[in-house]
C-alpha positions as CSV (number, residue, x, y, z in Angstrom):
1,X,30.9,53.1,101.1
2,X,33.2,50.1,101.5
3,X,33.4,49.8,97.8
4,X,34.4,53.5,97.4
5,X,37.0,53.0,100.1
6,X,38.5,50.0,98.3
7,X,38.8,52.1,95.2
8,X,40.4,55.1,96.9
9,X,42.9,53.1,98.9
10,X,45.1,52.2,95.9
11,X,44.9,55.8,94.6
12,X,46.1,57.0,98.0
13,X,49.0,54.6,98.0
14,X,50.0,55.8,94.6
15,X,50.0,59.4,95.7
16,X,52.1,58.6,98.8
17,X,54.5,56.6,96.6
18,X,54.9,59.6,94.3
19,X,55.5,62.0,97.2
20,X,57.9,60.0,99.3
21,X,59.6,57.5,96.9
22,X,59.5,59.0,93.4
23,X,60.3,62.6,94.3
24,X,63.7,63.8,93.0
25,X,66.6,63.7,95.4
26,X,68.1,67.0,96.4
27,X,71.3,67.9,94.6
28,X,74.4,66.9,96.4
29,X,76.1,69.6,98.5
30,X,79.0,71.1,96.6
31,X,82.0,71.7,98.9
32,X,83.3,75.1,98.2
33,X,87.1,75.2,97.5
34,X,89.0,77.4,99.9
35,X,90.5,80.5,98.3
36,X,94.2,80.6,97.6
37,X,96.5,83.2,99.3
38,X,96.8,85.0,95.9
39,X,93.0,85.3,95.5
40,X,92.6,86.6,99.1
41,X,95.2,89.3,98.7
42,X,93.8,90.3,95.4
43,X,90.4,90.7,97.0
44,X,92.1,92.6,99.9
45,X,93.4,95.2,97.4
46,X,90.1,95.6,95.6
47,X,88.2,95.8,98.9
48,X,90.4,98.6,100.2
49,X,90.3,100.5,96.9
50,X,86.5,100.3,96.9
51,X,85.5,100.5,100.5
52,X,88.5,101.6,102.6
53,X,88.4,100.2,106.1
54,X,85.6,97.7,106.4
55,X,84.5,94.4,108.0
56,X,85.3,92.7,104.6
57,X,89.0,93.6,105.1
58,X,89.0,92.1,108.6
59,X,87.3,88.9,107.3
60,X,89.8,88.6,104.4
61,X,92.7,89.1,106.7
62,X,91.3,86.4,109.0
63,X,91.0,84.0,106.1
64,X,94.6,84.8,105.1
65,X,95.8,84.3,108.6
66,X,94.3,80.9,108.8
67,X,96.4,79.9,105.7
68,X,99.6,81.9,106.5
69,X,99.8,84.1,109.6
70,X,103.1,85.6,108.4
71,X,101.6,86.7,105.1
72,X,98.6,88.1,106.8
73,X,100.8,90.2,109.0
74,X,102.7,91.6,106.0
75,X,99.4,92.6,104.4
76,X,98.2,94.3,107.6
77,X,101.4,96.4,107.4
78,X,100.9,97.1,103.7
79,X,97.3,98.3,104.3
80,X,98.5,100.5,107.1
81,X,101.2,102.0,104.9
82,X,98.7,102.4,102.0
83,X,96.6,104.5,104.4
84,X,99.6,106.8,105.1
85,X,100.6,107.2,101.4
86,X,97.0,107.8,100.3
87,X,96.1,110.4,102.9
88,X,98.9,111.7,105.1
89,X,102.2,111.6,103.3
90,X,104.4,114.7,103.4
91,X,106.3,115.1,100.2
92,X,109.9,116.1,100.5
93,X,110.8,118.4,97.7
94,X,114.2,118.5,96.0
95,X,116.5,117.3,98.8
96,X,117.0,114.2,100.9
97,X,117.3,114.5,104.7
98,X,120.6,114.2,106.4
99,X,121.5,111.3,108.7
100,X,121.1,108.3,106.3
101,X,123.9,105.8,105.5
102,X,126.9,107.9,104.3
103,X,128.6,104.9,102.7
104,X,127.6,102.6,99.9
105,X,124.9,101.0,102.0
106,X,122.6,103.7,100.6
107,X,121.1,103.4,97.1
108,X,119.2,106.2,95.4
109,X,116.5,104.8,93.0
110,X,115.6,107.3,90.3
111,X,112.3,106.4,88.6
112,X,112.1,106.9,84.8
113,X,109.6,108.8,82.8
114,X,108.4,108.3,79.2
115,X,110.9,109.4,76.6
116,X,110.1,111.5,73.6
117,X,109.5,109.5,70.4
118,X,113.1,110.1,69.2
119,X,114.5,108.8,72.6
120,X,115.4,112.2,74.1
121,X,114.4,112.9,77.7
122,X,111.5,115.1,78.6
123,X,111.9,118.1,80.9
124,X,110.3,116.2,83.8
125,X,112.8,113.3,83.6
126,X,115.6,115.8,83.6
127,X,114.1,117.4,86.7
128,X,114.1,114.0,88.4
129,X,117.8,113.6,87.5
130,X,118.7,117.1,88.8
131,X,117.0,116.1,92.1
132,X,119.0,112.9,92.1
133,X,122.2,114.8,91.4
134,X,121.7,117.0,94.4
135,X,121.0,114.0,96.6
136,X,124.1,112.3,95.2
137,X,126.2,115.3,96.1
138,X,124.9,115.1,99.7
139,X,125.7,111.4,99.8
140,X,128.9,111.0,97.7
141,X,129.4,107.3,98.4
142,X,125.9,106.2,97.6
143,X,124.9,104.1,94.6
144,X,122.4,105.3,92.1
145,X,120.0,102.9,90.4
146,X,118.3,104.2,87.2
147,X,115.1,102.3,86.4
148,X,113.0,102.4,83.2
149,X,112.7,100.5,79.9
150,X,112.2,101.4,76.3
151,X,109.4,103.9,75.9
152,X,110.6,105.9,72.8
153,X,108.0,105.1,70.1
154,X,110.4,105.8,67.2
155,X,113.7,104.7,68.7
156,X,113.8,101.1,70.1
157,X,117.6,101.3,70.8
158,X,117.3,103.7,73.8
159,X,115.8,103.1,77.2
160,X,114.9,105.5,80.0
161,X,117.5,104.0,82.4
162,X,120.4,104.1,79.9
163,X,119.6,107.7,79.0
164,X,119.4,108.6,82.6
165,X,122.7,107.0,83.5
166,X,124.4,108.7,80.5
167,X,123.1,112.1,81.7
168,X,124.4,111.5,85.2
169,X,127.8,110.5,83.9
170,X,127.9,113.7,81.8
171,X,127.3,115.7,85.0
172,X,130.4,114.0,86.7
173,X,128.9,111.0,88.4
174,X,131.3,108.0,88.3
175,X,130.1,105.1,86.3
176,X,131.1,102.8,89.2
177,X,128.3,104.3,91.3
178,X,125.6,103.6,88.7
179,X,123.2,100.6,88.4
180,X,120.9,100.3,85.4
181,X,117.6,98.5,85.3
182,X,116.3,99.0,81.8
183,X,113.5,96.4,81.4
184,X,110.6,97.9,83.4
185,X,107.6,99.7,81.9
186,X,105.5,100.3,85.0
187,X,106.1,101.5,88.6
188,X,105.3,98.0,89.8
189,X,108.0,96.5,87.5
190,X,110.4,99.3,88.7
191,X,110.0,98.0,92.3
192,X,110.1,94.3,91.4
193,X,113.1,94.4,89.1
194,X,115.1,97.0,91.1
195,X,114.7,94.9,94.2
196,X,115.9,91.8,92.3
197,X,119.1,93.5,91.1
198,X,119.9,94.9,94.6
199,X,119.2,91.7,96.5
200,X,121.2,89.5,94.0
201,X,124.1,91.8,93.1
202,X,124.5,94.4,95.8
203,X,124.2,92.8,99.2
204,X,125.9,95.7,100.8
205,X,122.8,97.9,100.1
206,X,120.7,98.2,103.3
207,X,118.9,101.5,102.6
208,X,117.0,102.9,99.6
209,X,115.6,106.3,98.9
210,X,113.3,107.1,95.9
211,X,113.7,110.0,93.5
212,X,110.7,110.9,91.4
213,X,108.1,113.6,90.7
214,X,106.0,115.0,93.5
215,X,102.7,113.4,92.4
216,X,104.3,110.1,91.8
217,X,106.0,109.6,95.2
218,X,102.9,108.3,97.2
219,X,102.3,105.5,94.7
220,X,105.9,104.7,94.2
221,X,106.7,104.6,97.9
222,X,103.7,102.2,98.5
223,X,104.9,99.8,95.8
224,X,108.5,99.7,96.8
225,X,107.6,99.2,100.5
226,X,105.3,96.4,99.5
227,X,108.0,94.7,97.5
228,X,110.4,94.9,100.4
229,X,107.7,93.4,102.8
230,X,106.7,90.6,100.5
231,X,110.3,89.7,99.9
232,X,111.2,89.6,103.7
233,X,114.0,92.0,102.7
234,X,116.5,93.5,105.1
235,X,116.7,96.6,102.9
236,X,114.8,99.6,104.4
237,X,113.0,102.3,102.4
238,X,114.2,105.3,104.3
239,X,113.1,108.4,102.5
240,X,112.5,110.2,99.2
241,X,113.1,113.4,97.3
242,X,110.7,114.8,94.7
243,X,111.0,116.9,91.7
244,X,108.3,119.6,92.1
245,X,105.9,119.7,89.2
246,X,103.0,121.2,91.0
247,X,100.7,118.5,89.7
248,X,98.4,116.5,92.0
249,X,96.5,113.3,91.3
250,X,92.9,113.2,92.3
251,X,92.1,110.9,95.2
252,X,90.4,108.4,92.9
253,X,93.3,108.4,90.4
254,X,95.9,107.8,93.1
255,X,93.9,104.9,94.6
256,X,93.5,103.4,91.1
257,X,97.2,103.6,90.3
258,X,98.2,102.3,93.8
259,X,95.7,99.4,93.5
260,X,96.7,98.4,90.0
261,X,100.4,98.5,91.0
262,X,99.8,96.3,94.0
263,X,97.9,93.8,91.9
264,X,100.8,93.7,89.5
265,X,103.2,93.1,92.3
266,X,101.1,90.2,93.6
267,X,101.1,88.6,90.2
268,X,104.9,89.2,89.6
269,X,105.8,87.7,93.0
270,X,103.4,84.7,92.5
271,X,105.0,84.0,89.1
272,X,108.4,84.0,90.7
273,X,107.4,81.6,93.4
274,X,105.8,79.3,90.8
275,X,108.8,79.3,88.5
């Protein structure tokens, strides 16, 4: 028995050595990098699009607040306004309300529409311009910003904004009232570039009103309001007037366009800050 014990004792020691000494060490804990503000707001947009109101939105806003409380408050406002434009927005057809700035503090922003291949304007774009002309008659001192780039597949020399401005001048609008933004190709770029022109070159402008088609207004209003909020702008988005097409986007399509536009604005503003 003693002999067996003497044989087993070294074996037991080897087993204990293998278990407690030679076993592999656990991998070191990897410290997760905190998300950047841009990543958080991108996740906010995607979460709202997919889930609407949810605990995930509250958690993301809390994370953003810990990094930048001012930015978090802006995005709370943007999400609230998104809810309005997505579900409850009443569309004003054809005419702006009375009571806005009657001088040159008001700027009408007319959103472009894809041109025909030869560069001529489609009926819908002319309809938007007719709506803008009516608004300009009601507010004869206001400025008019035409926005839209080159979308004529067979005529690279013409842009939406230049064609729009030319049409308005042919109807009697003074060239001195017109502003042209002719680089943008999306609604997000419309908002970003139009704001840049107004803030840098027209400091007297304190109010803007959008002119577009009825189905486009909810998504355009959200993007322009977002750009103003992100820029800490003193300019106020006060109203809109819509050319009536009778078209309506599905709820899913409107959410998709709105979300994609917001993601584009996040990127454009981040690139500007980084430059």
